[in-house]
Backbone as a chain_set.jsonl record, in Angstrom:
{"seq": "MSFAEKIKSDPKLKKIVHRLIIPKGEAKPRLWVKLFLNRWFHTYGKGSKVRSYTRMDLLPFNKFELGHHSTIENFSTVNNGVGHVIIGYNTLIGMGNVVIGPAVIGNNVILAQNIVMSGLNHEYKDVTKPIHAQPVTTAQITIEDDCWIGANAVVTAGVTIGKHSVIAAGSVVTKDIPPYSVAVGNPAKVIKTYDHEIGEWIKVVQEKNKFSQGQII", "coords": {"N": [[5.762, -22.089, 22.311], [3.587, -20.713, 20.154], [0.618, -21.539, 18.266], [0.694, -20.385, 15.721], [3.419, -19.873, 15.465], [4.327, -22.393, 15.548], [3.397, -23.54, 13.1], [4.567, -21.873, 11.157], [7.361, -22.6, 11.941], [7.596, -25.319, 10.771], [7.839, -26.745, 7.689], [6.245, -28.586, 6.237], [3.711, -28.838, 7.766], [3.178, -26.067, 7.377], [2.589, -25.662, 4.654], [0.595, -27.554, 4.241], [-1.517, -26.126, 5.68], [-1.298, -23.635, 4.353], [-2.302, -24.482, 1.729], [-4.803, -25.526, 2.445], [-5.97, -22.764, 3.073], [-5.636, -21.264, 0.857], [-5.935, -21.776, -2.781], [-3.935, -23.629, -4.969], [-1.582, -22.032, -6.572], [-2.861, -19.629, -6.693], [-3.92, -16.413, -5.216], [-6.233, -15.516, -4.21], [-8.002, -16.29, -1.231], [-9.967, -19.249, -0.019], [-13.28, -19.392, 0.058], [-14.333, -20.131, 2.499], [-12.649, -19.223, 4.203], [-12.777, -16.366, 4.234], [-15.768, -16.005, 4.981], [-15.891, -17.402, 7.753], [-13.444, -17.351, 9.009], [-11.892, -14.906, 8.642], [-13.269, -12.63, 10.203], [-12.207, -13.08, 12.867], [-10.063, -11.89, 13.135], [-9.389, -9.712, 11.84], [-10.112, -6.169, 11.557], [-12.742, -3.507, 11.423], [-13.66, -0.08, 11.279], [-16.053, 1.897, 13.017], [-18.639, 2.804, 10.987], [-17.271, 2.501, 8.386], [-16.577, 1.378, 5.014], [-16.805, -1.404, 2.735], [-17.131, -1.494, -0.646], [-19.349, -3.612, -2.58], [-18.104, -4.618, -5.283], [-15.38, -4.879, -4.475], [-12.38, -6.431, -4.47], [-11.153, -8.481, -2.175], [-8.647, -9.793, -0.841], [-7.718, -11.104, 1.579], [-6.033, -12.889, 4.275], [-5.793, -14.442, 7.421], [-3.33, -14.384, 8.815], [-2.007, -12.117, 8.542], [-2.14, -8.848, 9.471], [-5.132, -7.137, 8.753], [-6.667, -3.774, 8.865], [-9.433, -1.268, 8.74], [-9.764, 1.907, 9.054], [-12.137, 3.91, 11.077], [-14.948, 5.268, 9.533], [-13.554, 4.759, 6.776], [-13.285, 4.181, 3.432], [-13.46, 1.85, 0.992], [-13.354, 1.919, -2.349], [-15.435, 0.568, -5.053], [-14.231, -2.053, -7.473], [-11.635, -2.213, -6.53], [-8.795, -3.826, -5.615], [-7.224, -5.491, -2.376], [-4.779, -6.843, -0.907], [-3.441, -8.796, 1.909], [-1.471, -10.94, 1.827], [1.248, -10.837, 1.747], [2.094, -9.307, 3.785], [0.93, -6.823, 6.386], [-1.82, -5.054, 6.128], [-2.863, -1.612, 6.668], [-5.092, 0.709, 7.315], [-6.115, 4.128, 8.039], [-8.038, 6.372, 9.683], [-10.913, 7.859, 8.192], [-10.385, 7.966, 5.643], [-10.084, 7.216, 1.908], [-10.051, 4.999, -0.451], [-9.751, 5.124, -3.934], [-11.876, 4.095, -6.842], [-10.567, 1.304, -8.23], [-8.261, 0.899, -7.365], [-4.85, -0.424, -6.438], [-3.717, -2.469, -3.376], [-1.192, -3.878, -1.971], [-0.003, -5.6, 0.424], [3.217, -5.276, 2.373], [1.742, -2.451, 3.928], [1.187, 0.899, 5.406], [-1.497, 3.094, 5.59], [-2.314, 6.19, 6.149], [-4.218, 8.484, 8.203], [-7.214, 10.361, 6.923], [-6.431, 10.378, 4.337], [-6.371, 10.763, 0.667], [-6.984, 8.796, -2.169], [-7.075, 8.397, -5.233], [-8.082, 7.446, -8.464], [-7.37, 3.975, -9.905], [-4.77, 3.669, -8.813], [-1.536, 1.954, -8.098], [-0.001, 0.335, -5.567], [2.393, -1.516, -4.09], [3.989, -3.248, -1.725], [5.667, -5.757, -2.227], [8.21, -7.223, -4.351], [9.133, -9.189, -6.63], [11.941, -11.924, -6.826], [14.626, -12.13, -9.353], [16.996, -12.59, -10.003], [18.549, -15.388, -10.351], [18.843, -16.818, -13.196], [18.504, -19.493, -13.978], [15.883, -20.306, -13.177], [12.509, -19.734, -13.558], [10.862, -16.552, -12.991], [8.452, -16.722, -11.202], [9.278, -18.74, -9.81], [11.28, -18.121, -7.925], [12.346, -16.446, -4.876], [10.434, -13.985, -3.205], [10.494, -10.457, -2.174], [9.939, -8.225, 0.4], [8.961, -4.747, 1.337], [7.976, -2.127, 3.451], [5.198, 0.052, 2.301], [4.587, 3.312, 3.401], [2.247, 5.684, 3.754], [1.563, 8.908, 5.078], [-0.447, 10.749, 6.932], [-2.846, 12.681, 5.692], [-2.551, 12.86, 2.984], [-2.682, 12.919, -0.708], [-3.135, 11.417, -3.236], [-2.792, 11.271, -6.833], [-4.351, 10.105, -9.595], [-3.861, 7.115, -11.094], [-1.28, 6.773, -10.451], [1.777, 5.06, -9.291], [3.171, 3.482, -6.4], [6.39, 2.449, -5.283], [7.708, -0.395, -3.55], [8.739, -0.322, -0.155], [8.606, 2.569, -0.113], [8.227, 5.715, 1.735], [5.668, 8.324, 1.884], [5.768, 11.632, 3.036], [3.671, 13.23, 5.262], [0.74, 15.148, 4.719], [1.32, 15.397, 1.87], [1.308, 15.63, -1.603], [0.717, 13.706, -4.622], [1.386, 13.837, -7.923], [-1.186, 12.985, -10.694], [-0.433, 10.35, -12.55], [2.422, 9.788, -11.895], [5.281, 7.99, -10.84], [6.391, 6.851, -8.043], [9.43, 6.084, -6.291], [11.009, 6.61, -4.566], [11.62, 8.144, -1.336], [9.189, 10.68, -0.203], [9.457, 14.052, 1.029], [7.586, 15.408, 3.956], [4.84, 17.309, 3.641], [5.25, 18.445, 0.708], [5.06, 18.447, -2.962], [4.978, 16.239, -5.587], [5.755, 15.062, -8.684], [5.987, 13.335, -11.92], [7.995, 10.581, -13.742], [10.932, 9.153, -12.652], [9.106, 10.047, -9.661], [9.628, 13.442, -8.746], [10.22, 16.449, -6.18], [8.511, 19.114, -6.755], [7.473, 21.368, -5.09], [7.733, 22.668, -1.802], [6.428, 23.217, 1.355], [6.943, 26.355, 3.289], [7.058, 26.823, 6.928], [7.259, 28.867, 8.02], [6.914, 31.364, 6.539], [4.578, 30.605, 5.868], [3.731, 29.911, 3.206], [3.916, 27.908, -0.072], [6.727, 26.794, -1.759], [8.299, 26.87, -4.698], [10.433, 24.554, -6.217], [13.502, 24.474, -7.666], [15.133, 21.97, -9.928], [18.5, 21.44, -10.371], [21.096, 20.599, -11.933], [20.923, 17.725, -10.858], [20.412, 18.47, -8.202], [18.489, 20.034, -5.329], [17.136, 22.894, -5.361], [15.802, 26.041, -3.415], [13.157, 28.134, -5.266], [11.383, 30.684, -6.678], [8.467, 32.19, -4.902], [5.384, 30.586, -5.063]], "CA": [[5.714, -21.766, 21.048], [2.287, -20.637, 19.97], [0.103, -22.409, 17.158], [1.121, -19.749, 14.459], [4.71, -19.977, 15.363], [4.698, -23.902, 15.202], [2.852, -23.722, 11.684], [5.732, -21.386, 10.285], [8.486, -23.372, 11.576], [7.289, -26.444, 10.142], [7.697, -26.459, 6.471], [5.376, -29.687, 5.774], [2.391, -28.251, 8.047], [2.85, -24.985, 6.556], [2.323, -26.081, 3.025], [-0.83, -28.016, 4.128], [-2.278, -25.148, 6.221], [-1.556, -22.555, 3.132], [-3.45, -25.075, 0.593], [-6.432, -25.369, 2.98], [-6.554, -21.587, 2.927], [-5.751, -20.604, -0.705], [-5.785, -22.967, -3.591], [-2.621, -23.801, -5.322], [-1.159, -21.309, -7.897], [-3.919, -18.465, -6.524], [-3.985, -15.468, -4.349], [-7.322, -15.344, -3.681], [-8.334, -17.251, -0.393], [-11.269, -19.913, -0.238], [-14.637, -18.575, 0.645], [-14.675, -20.424, 4.083], [-11.742, -18.287, 4.884], [-13.732, -15.042, 4.252], [-16.759, -16.033, 5.71], [-15.765, -17.768, 8.75], [-12.204, -17.027, 9.968], [-11.013, -13.529, 8.567], [-14.112, -11.809, 11.089], [-11.872, -13.139, 14.194], [-8.507, -11.13, 13.159], [-9.492, -8.066, 11.048], [-10.739, -4.704, 12.019], [-13.125, -2.788, 10.531], [-13.953, 0.826, 12.099], [-17.268, 2.217, 12.717], [-18.837, 3.862, 9.603], [-16.093, 1.79, 7.425], [-17.285, 0.684, 4.075], [-15.806, -1.866, 1.305], [-17.979, -1.561, -1.659], [-19.69, -4.57, -3.04], [-17.46, -5.007, -6.242], [-14.205, -4.897, -4.361], [-11.773, -7.72, -4.333], [-10.5, -8.612, -0.449], [-7.78, -11.185, -0.78], [-7.452, -11.116, 2.991], [-5.584, -13.935, 5.053], [-6.012, -14.305, 8.591], [-2.102, -14.433, 9.437], [-1.657, -10.801, 8.675], [-3.503, -7.877, 9.56], [-5.906, -6.061, 8.041], [-7.35, -3.0, 9.855], [-9.772, -0.437, 8.022], [-10.444, 3.087, 10.182], [-13.604, 4.559, 11.295], [-15.408, 6.302, 8.368], [-12.797, 4.997, 5.972], [-13.94, 3.662, 2.354], [-12.692, 1.201, -0.148], [-14.6, 1.779, -3.43], [-15.537, -0.676, -6.341], [-13.044, -2.564, -8.561], [-10.238, -2.206, -5.97], [-8.324, -5.131, -4.969], [-6.507, -5.517, -1.219], [-4.057, -8.14, -0.592], [-2.396, -8.797, 2.569], [-0.831, -12.268, 1.874], [2.699, -10.96, 2.155], [2.19, -8.023, 4.78], [-0.404, -6.377, 6.901], [-2.594, -3.548, 5.446], [-3.448, -0.942, 7.95], [-5.637, 2.024, 6.61], [-6.498, 4.904, 9.142], [-9.788, 6.785, 9.658], [-11.563, 8.931, 7.32], [-9.148, 7.763, 4.228], [-10.62, 7.079, 0.728], [-9.363, 4.435, -1.257], [-10.686, 4.995, -5.001], [-12.063, 3.024, -7.542], [-9.858, 0.546, -9.068], [-6.632, 0.666, -6.62], [-4.543, -1.864, -6.05], [-3.105, -2.211, -2.451], [-0.89, -5.112, -1.829], [0.997, -5.199, 1.795], [2.779, -4.652, 3.649], [1.503, -1.338, 3.533], [0.098, 1.477, 6.138], [-1.866, 4.33, 5.313], [-2.696, 7.119, 7.516], [-5.702, 9.288, 8.438], [-7.499, 11.481, 6.216], [-5.753, 10.243, 2.812], [-7.247, 10.496, -0.693], [-6.087, 8.171, -3.179], [-7.761, 8.838, -6.568], [-8.177, 6.117, -9.411], [-6.024, 3.264, -10.605], [-3.507, 3.814, -8.082], [-1.036, 0.578, -7.685], [0.916, 0.485, -4.531], [2.73, -2.76, -3.711], [5.197, -3.867, -0.94], [6.036, -6.98, -2.686], [8.917, -7.665, -5.348], [9.89, -10.648, -7.063], [13.46, -11.817, -7.274], [15.01, -12.344, -10.629], [18.757, -13.122, -10.222], [18.733, -16.69, -10.856], [18.364, -16.884, -14.481], [17.972, -20.975, -14.378], [14.591, -20.54, -12.635], [11.422, -18.642, -13.868], [10.74, -15.701, -11.932], [7.684, -17.088, -10.342], [9.741, -19.704, -8.655], [12.142, -17.333, -7.108], [11.682, -15.681, -3.481], [9.7, -12.753, -2.82], [11.012, -9.55, -1.264], [8.924, -7.075, 1.055], [9.356, -3.581, 2.335], [6.711, -1.81, 3.902], [5.079, 1.37, 2.002], [3.85, 4.078, 4.134], [1.441, 6.792, 3.29], [1.514, 9.559, 5.938], [-1.727, 11.469, 7.404], [-3.536, 14.075, 5.151], [-1.695, 13.011, 1.692], [-3.608, 13.07, -1.584], [-2.173, 10.907, -4.527], [-3.612, 11.527, -8.258], [-5.077, 8.78, -10.494], [-2.742, 6.145, -12.123], [0.014, 6.756, -9.844], [2.356, 4.018, -9.004], [4.045, 3.528, -5.428], [6.897, 1.163, -5.147], [8.014, -1.152, -2.293], [9.555, 0.452, 0.53], [8.762, 4.134, -0.018], [7.36, 6.994, 2.538], [5.229, 9.65, 1.387], [5.458, 12.052, 4.206], [2.514, 13.959, 5.977], [-0.046, 16.157, 3.677], [1.939, 15.736, 0.416], [0.559, 15.677, -2.823], [1.755, 13.097, -5.676], [0.459, 14.192, -9.289], [-1.595, 11.951, -11.341], [0.558, 9.398, -13.369], [3.493, 9.733, -11.152], [5.646, 6.842, -10.214], [7.051, 7.102, -6.607], [10.578, 5.188, -6.383], [11.937, 7.357, -3.526], [10.501, 8.739, 0.015], [8.633, 12.208, -0.512], [9.386, 14.438, 2.557], [6.244, 15.77, 4.247], [4.357, 18.981, 2.917], [5.469, 18.581, -0.644], [4.262, 18.356, -4.261], [5.939, 15.559, -6.258], [5.205, 14.867, -10.288], [7.007, 12.714, -12.502], [8.667, 9.093, -13.185], [10.574, 8.935, -11.245], [8.546, 11.172, -9.067], [10.402, 14.592, -8.224], [9.602, 17.25, -5.362], [8.573, 20.73, -7.393], [7.09, 22.464, -4.314], [7.62, 22.329, -0.348], [5.639, 24.375, 2.143], [7.589, 26.912, 4.244], [6.043, 27.058, 7.734], [7.87, 30.245, 8.714], [6.174, 32.209, 5.939], [3.126, 29.99, 5.457], [3.557, 29.543, 1.658], [4.193, 27.015, -0.999], [8.027, 27.415, -2.379], [8.949, 26.43, -5.988], [11.681, 23.939, -5.971], [14.227, 23.865, -8.749], [16.144, 21.082, -9.965], [19.64, 22.058, -11.024], [22.474, 19.308, -11.583], [20.644, 16.563, -9.951], [20.249, 18.909, -6.686], [17.234, 20.774, -5.573], [17.149, 24.516, -4.499], [14.562, 26.957, -3.556], [12.925, 29.109, -6.161], [10.514, 31.929, -6.2], [7.334, 31.715, -4.183], [4.339, 30.858, -6.064]], "C": [[4.252, -21.854, 21.013], [1.985, -21.238, 18.397], [0.668, -21.815, 16.003], [2.529, -20.054, 14.376], [5.051, -21.45, 14.914], [4.27, -23.791, 13.677], [4.216, -23.387, 11.005], [6.999, -21.754, 10.424], [8.427, -24.75, 11.083], [7.01, -26.413, 8.589], [6.395, -27.189, 5.726], [3.928, -29.114, 6.213], [2.292, -27.023, 7.563], [2.43, -24.914, 5.499], [0.909, -26.762, 3.264], [-1.637, -27.05, 4.678], [-2.358, -24.054, 4.937], [-2.646, -23.334, 2.221], [-4.759, -25.126, 1.339], [-7.195, -23.993, 2.917], [-6.615, -20.862, 1.531], [-5.396, -21.695, -1.906], [-4.547, -22.792, -4.45], [-2.7, -22.932, -6.488], [-2.017, -20.027, -7.792], [-3.489, -17.613, -5.393], [-5.129, -15.216, -3.803], [-7.786, -16.375, -2.609], [-9.649, -17.835, -0.652], [-12.25, -19.083, 0.378], [-14.469, -18.936, 2.069], [-13.848, -19.586, 4.553], [-12.553, -16.744, 5.306], [-14.714, -14.863, 5.033], [-16.742, -16.477, 7.26], [-14.239, -17.498, 9.46], [-11.738, -15.588, 9.777], [-11.742, -12.812, 9.899], [-13.367, -11.505, 12.484], [-10.601, -12.24, 14.054], [-8.459, -9.988, 12.459], [-10.383, -7.288, 11.649], [-11.326, -3.95, 11.309], [-13.936, -1.554, 11.512], [-15.469, 1.295, 11.97], [-17.63, 3.034, 11.555], [-17.928, 3.288, 8.318], [-17.037, 1.093, 6.294], [-16.362, 0.236, 3.031], [-16.942, -2.168, 0.61], [-18.271, -3.147, -2.354], [-18.751, -5.296, -4.089], [-15.785, -4.819, -5.964], [-13.768, -6.405, -3.909], [-10.85, -7.535, -2.969], [-9.878, -9.934, -0.622], [-7.07, -10.932, 0.424], [-7.234, -12.742, 3.537], [-5.356, -13.671, 6.257], [-4.238, -14.338, 9.489], [-1.512, -13.006, 9.383], [-2.729, -9.975, 8.934], [-4.081, -7.074, 8.568], [-6.882, -5.09, 8.895], [-8.148, -1.646, 8.731], [-10.509, 0.66, 9.135], [-11.817, 3.53, 10.0], [-13.629, 5.498, 10.171], [-14.419, 6.157, 7.159], [-13.469, 4.16, 4.723], [-13.144, 3.081, 1.383], [-13.905, 0.944, -1.469], [-14.256, 0.272, -4.56], [-14.213, -0.99, -7.269], [-11.556, -2.267, -7.943], [-9.934, -3.708, -5.642], [-7.038, -4.676, -4.001], [-6.104, -6.857, -1.068], [-3.113, -8.004, 0.572], [-1.793, -10.079, 2.696], [0.654, -12.263, 2.151], [3.08, -10.033, 3.243], [0.848, -7.472, 5.28], [-0.729, -4.961, 5.912], [-2.961, -3.181, 6.411], [-3.696, 0.5, 7.177], [-6.409, 2.669, 7.841], [-7.833, 5.229, 9.035], [-9.797, 7.928, 8.575], [-10.514, 9.085, 5.831], [-10.122, 6.897, 3.099], [-9.622, 6.438, -0.263], [-10.338, 4.209, -2.451], [-10.721, 3.845, -5.728], [-10.742, 2.476, -8.229], [-8.346, 0.721, -8.746], [-6.394, -0.497, -6.427], [-3.526, -1.694, -4.757], [-2.616, -3.677, -1.96], [0.408, -4.699, -0.587], [2.424, -5.748, 1.493], [2.656, -3.142, 3.312], [0.749, -0.693, 4.773], [-0.091, 2.858, 5.642], [-2.743, 5.101, 5.932], [-4.047, 7.49, 7.473], [-5.634, 10.155, 7.341], [-6.455, 11.429, 4.865], [-6.649, 10.159, 1.735], [-6.333, 9.867, -1.539], [-7.133, 8.039, -4.283], [-7.722, 7.468, -7.321], [-7.166, 5.442, -9.718], [-4.876, 3.438, -10.174], [-2.93, 2.551, -7.607], [0.17, 1.107, -6.73], [1.093, -1.165, -3.818], [4.193, -2.945, -2.883], [6.094, -4.975, -1.314], [6.655, -6.507, -3.981], [9.203, -9.107, -5.291], [11.549, -10.768, -7.531], [13.647, -12.379, -8.702], [16.307, -12.841, -11.033], [19.051, -14.505, -10.956], [17.914, -16.916, -12.04], [18.084, -18.299, -15.044], [16.699, -21.212, -13.63], [13.873, -19.521, -13.205], [11.365, -17.674, -12.61], [9.667, -16.052, -10.82], [8.046, -18.075, -9.364], [10.742, -19.072, -7.944], [11.506, -16.914, -5.906], [10.937, -14.357, -3.935], [10.413, -11.779, -1.977], [9.939, -8.581, -0.93], [9.592, -5.917, 1.814], [8.23, -2.679, 2.258], [6.567, -0.316, 2.956], [4.279, 2.227, 2.965], [3.69, 5.497, 3.615], [0.904, 7.75, 4.619], [0.07, 9.887, 5.963], [-1.718, 12.43, 6.415], [-2.856, 14.125, 3.66], [-2.854, 12.864, 0.758], [-2.473, 12.503, -2.851], [-3.359, 10.821, -5.604], [-3.744, 10.103, -8.828], [-3.84, 8.352, -11.42], [-1.28, 6.518, -11.348], [0.501, 5.467, -9.677], [3.235, 4.245, -7.459], [4.888, 2.368, -5.245], [7.418, 0.845, -3.742], [8.882, -0.161, -1.444], [9.525, 1.995, 0.908], [7.78, 4.871, 1.285], [7.111, 8.099, 1.669], [4.637, 10.209, 2.656], [4.022, 12.907, 4.275], [1.988, 15.162, 4.873], [0.891, 16.725, 2.469], [1.006, 15.2, -0.809], [1.609, 15.051, -3.974], [0.532, 13.255, -7.166], [0.05, 12.942, -9.812], [-0.527, 11.375, -12.457], [2.06, 9.477, -12.936], [4.174, 8.356, -10.652], [6.79, 7.304, -8.979], [8.15, 6.09, -6.379], [11.242, 5.454, -4.898], [11.196, 7.824, -2.408], [10.667, 10.257, -0.594], [8.706, 12.681, 0.733], [8.13, 15.146, 2.783], [6.058, 17.081, 3.691], [5.377, 19.127, 1.733], [4.683, 18.084, -1.702], [5.268, 17.365, -4.992], [5.405, 15.233, -7.583], [6.55, 14.036, -10.958], [7.21, 11.32, -12.613], [10.109, 9.235, -13.606], [9.957, 10.026, -10.608], [9.731, 12.186, -8.562], [9.76, 15.662, -7.125], [9.632, 18.595, -6.242], [8.221, 21.736, -6.361], [7.28, 21.916, -2.648], [6.953, 23.585, 0.192], [6.629, 24.818, 3.25], [6.731, 27.172, 5.449], [6.368, 28.411, 7.979], [7.378, 30.983, 7.93], [4.778, 31.868, 5.35], [2.85, 30.159, 3.856], [4.26, 28.453, 1.035], [5.391, 27.554, -1.715], [8.036, 26.599, -3.79], [10.19, 25.83, -5.518], [12.453, 23.758, -7.248], [15.09, 23.271, -9.036], [17.373, 21.577, -10.97], [20.764, 20.883, -10.696], [22.318, 18.374, -10.629], [20.69, 17.098, -8.317], [19.039, 19.827, -6.696], [17.654, 22.262, -4.832], [16.034, 25.211, -4.652], [14.254, 27.754, -4.587], [12.254, 30.222, -5.779], [9.039, 31.126, -5.441], [6.425, 31.666, -5.075], [2.983, 30.311, -5.495]], "O": [[3.63, -22.737, 21.603], [2.848, -21.375, 17.53], [1.171, -22.589, 15.189], [2.95, -20.489, 13.304], [5.905, -21.69, 14.061], [5.236, -24.081, 12.971], [4.909, -24.226, 10.429], [7.838, -21.515, 9.555], [9.525, -25.304, 11.038], [5.89, -26.032, 8.25], [5.681, -26.641, 4.886], [3.054, -28.911, 5.37], [1.139, -26.748, 7.23], [1.738, -23.921, 5.274], [0.046, -26.496, 2.427], [-2.731, -27.034, 4.113], [-3.469, -23.668, 4.574], [-3.751, -22.833, 2.018], [-5.777, -24.741, 0.765], [-8.409, -23.841, 2.783], [-7.475, -20.052, 1.186], [-4.431, -22.435, -1.717], [-4.173, -21.628, -4.596], [-3.628, -22.982, -7.295], [-1.954, -19.28, -8.768], [-2.682, -18.098, -4.6], [-5.063, -14.596, -2.742], [-7.998, -17.482, -3.104], [-10.465, -17.225, -1.343], [-11.981, -18.162, 1.15], [-14.463, -18.004, 2.873], [-14.297, -19.012, 5.545], [-12.789, -16.253, 6.41], [-14.803, -13.87, 5.755], [-17.554, -15.933, 8.008], [-14.22, -17.504, 10.691], [-11.192, -15.048, 10.739], [-10.948, -12.381, 10.735], [-13.505, -10.489, 13.164], [-10.139, -11.875, 15.135], [-7.452, -9.281, 12.493], [-11.374, -7.731, 12.229], [-10.66, -3.498, 10.378], [-14.725, -1.922, 12.383], [-16.075, 1.096, 10.917], [-16.877, 3.941, 11.198], [-18.075, 3.862, 7.239], [-18.023, 0.408, 6.563], [-15.474, 0.901, 2.498], [-17.75, -2.981, 1.059], [-17.27, -3.811, -2.622], [-18.547, -6.495, -3.899], [-14.989, -4.65, -6.888], [-14.409, -7.254, -3.29], [-10.029, -6.637, -2.781], [-10.489, -11.001, -0.557], [-5.896, -10.566, 0.378], [-8.037, -13.645, 3.302], [-4.694, -12.652, 6.453], [-4.158, -14.309, 10.717], [-0.58, -12.723, 10.136], [-3.92, -10.209, 8.727], [-3.49, -6.446, 7.69], [-7.799, -5.582, 9.553], [-7.382, -1.094, 7.941], [-11.48, 0.412, 9.849], [-12.475, 3.506, 8.959], [-12.743, 6.29, 9.847], [-14.28, 7.154, 6.451], [-14.315, 3.357, 5.117], [-12.188, 3.7, 0.916], [-14.868, 0.182, -1.555], [-13.361, -0.556, -4.727], [-13.382, -0.163, -7.644], [-10.54, -2.118, -8.622], [-10.78, -4.582, -5.452], [-6.132, -3.918, -4.348], [-6.849, -7.837, -1.085], [-2.117, -7.289, 0.465], [-1.554, -10.379, 3.866], [1.282, -13.216, 2.613], [4.251, -9.952, 3.614], [-0.2, -7.65, 4.659], [-0.025, -4.192, 5.257], [-3.424, -3.965, 7.24], [-2.853, 1.205, 6.621], [-7.171, 2.013, 8.552], [-8.675, 4.559, 8.437], [-8.88, 8.676, 8.236], [-10.095, 10.081, 5.24], [-10.836, 5.978, 3.501], [-8.666, 7.01, -0.786], [-11.351, 3.512, -2.386], [-10.02, 2.847, -5.56], [-9.942, 3.262, -8.737], [-7.426, 0.702, -9.564], [-7.165, -1.444, -6.27], [-2.577, -0.922, -4.894], [-3.424, -4.537, -1.608], [1.333, -3.889, -0.641], [2.71, -6.503, 0.563], [3.413, -2.637, 2.483], [-0.162, -1.34, 5.29], [0.811, 3.639, 5.338], [-3.871, 4.715, 6.238], [-4.908, 6.91, 6.812], [-4.623, 10.636, 6.828], [-5.804, 12.408, 4.499], [-7.682, 9.5, 1.859], [-5.16, 10.21, -1.689], [-8.152, 7.428, -3.961], [-7.33, 6.458, -6.737], [-6.07, 5.985, -9.854], [-3.905, 3.404, -10.93], [-3.587, 1.93, -6.772], [1.011, 1.97, -6.983], [0.229, -1.811, -3.227], [5.298, -2.788, -3.403], [7.186, -5.117, -0.764], [6.091, -5.684, -4.702], [9.417, -9.899, -4.374], [12.193, -10.032, -8.278], [12.758, -13.096, -9.16], [16.629, -13.365, -12.1], [19.705, -14.613, -11.993], [16.703, -17.141, -12.055], [17.603, -18.488, -16.161], [16.417, -22.395, -13.437], [14.426, -18.438, -13.399], [11.742, -17.969, -11.476], [9.894, -15.744, -9.65], [7.414, -18.306, -8.333], [11.131, -19.84, -7.065], [10.281, -16.966, -5.797], [11.009, -13.889, -5.071], [10.986, -12.254, -0.997], [9.146, -8.155, -1.77], [10.485, -6.014, 2.656], [7.602, -2.463, 1.221], [7.554, 0.408, 2.831], [3.205, 1.744, 3.324], [4.557, 6.263, 3.196], [-0.123, 7.378, 5.186], [-0.66, 9.381, 5.11], [-0.675, 13.048, 6.203], [-2.615, 15.215, 3.141], [-3.97, 12.693, 1.249], [-1.409, 12.989, -3.233], [-4.511, 10.443, -5.392], [-3.16, 9.121, -8.369], [-3.126, 9.008, -12.179], [-0.233, 6.444, -11.992], [-0.325, 4.584, -9.907], [3.971, 5.231, -7.417], [4.332, 1.287, -5.054], [7.54, 1.72, -2.884], [9.618, 0.677, -1.963], [10.123, 2.557, 1.825], [6.683, 4.416, 1.609], [7.907, 8.693, 0.941], [3.649, 9.806, 3.269], [3.4, 13.153, 3.241], [2.762, 15.937, 4.311], [1.156, 17.886, 2.155], [0.087, 14.388, -0.703], [2.732, 15.46, -4.269], [-0.641, 12.913, -7.313], [0.669, 11.909, -9.555], [0.125, 12.161, -13.145], [2.89, 9.18, -13.795], [3.432, 7.62, -10.001], [7.806, 7.981, -9.133], [7.653, 4.972, -6.244], [11.864, 4.613, -4.248], [9.98, 7.898, -2.589], [11.605, 10.833, -1.146], [8.182, 12.034, 1.64], [7.543, 15.523, 1.768], [6.966, 17.831, 3.332], [6.3, 19.932, 1.848], [3.713, 17.362, -1.475], [6.446, 17.723, -4.983], [4.186, 15.103, -7.469], [7.73, 14.096, -10.611], [6.708, 10.643, -11.716], [10.43, 9.415, -14.781], [10.312, 11.117, -11.054], [10.717, 11.705, -8.004], [8.536, 15.709, -7.251], [10.72, 19.138, -6.433], [8.556, 22.903, -6.565], [6.948, 20.765, -2.365], [6.919, 24.69, -0.349], [7.121, 24.003, 4.03], [5.656, 27.723, 5.212], [5.381, 29.122, 8.169], [7.113, 31.939, 8.66], [4.062, 32.554, 4.621], [1.758, 30.528, 3.424], [5.255, 28.034, 1.626], [5.277, 28.642, -2.278], [7.638, 25.44, -3.67], [10.915, 26.334, -4.66], [12.056, 22.844, -7.971], [16.161, 23.688, -8.595], [17.203, 22.007, -12.111], [21.15, 20.433, -9.618], [23.137, 18.102, -9.751], [20.939, 16.346, -7.375], [18.585, 20.327, -7.725], [18.412, 22.455, -3.881], [15.318, 25.169, -5.652], [15.285, 28.273, -5.016], [12.451, 30.747, -4.683], [8.704, 29.942, -5.448], [6.423, 32.532, -5.95], [1.948, 30.419, -6.153]]}, "num_chains": 1, "name": "protein.A"}
């Protein structure tokens, strides 16, 4: 059994280690973790940048990877406390974004401003306990290559956004979006798809909770 597995299997030891890494009731790790520990566990690609005013709540026991020539802009928050955060190459995490793992963001992705994506949910079913005292659940968010997500969008736990898709500003994505799609609204719905045979984007019309192809636009 590895040292990490031994810690995870022993509740008392796990609690002690957790308190050494994070103060009680907080999400931000202690300064010594950032300065001396994380560098041995996390990966920053060539030419990648994390701006000075970004909050990086990163812990050593989950992965954080930032690909070559990718940038995380100021006033963003990245947290891998409950799951890996992996960001590909040539990807832009715009100003004021919140990325809570587990999350995998592909290559050549553009995230505009003030987007929230969280692979974490709080349980609430037991009404005899406050929500903060109940367990959390996690489900990985996946943003595939070449996507563009507009400002103020929300991406919920477990969602996959397919390759080369566009999410309109202010949309709330609660279900998977197929590759080569444009989605808008709350909850987000697909309004266009790309037809590879004719090389055109096709308007999608919603009728009685079903989608059918409309005219070429």
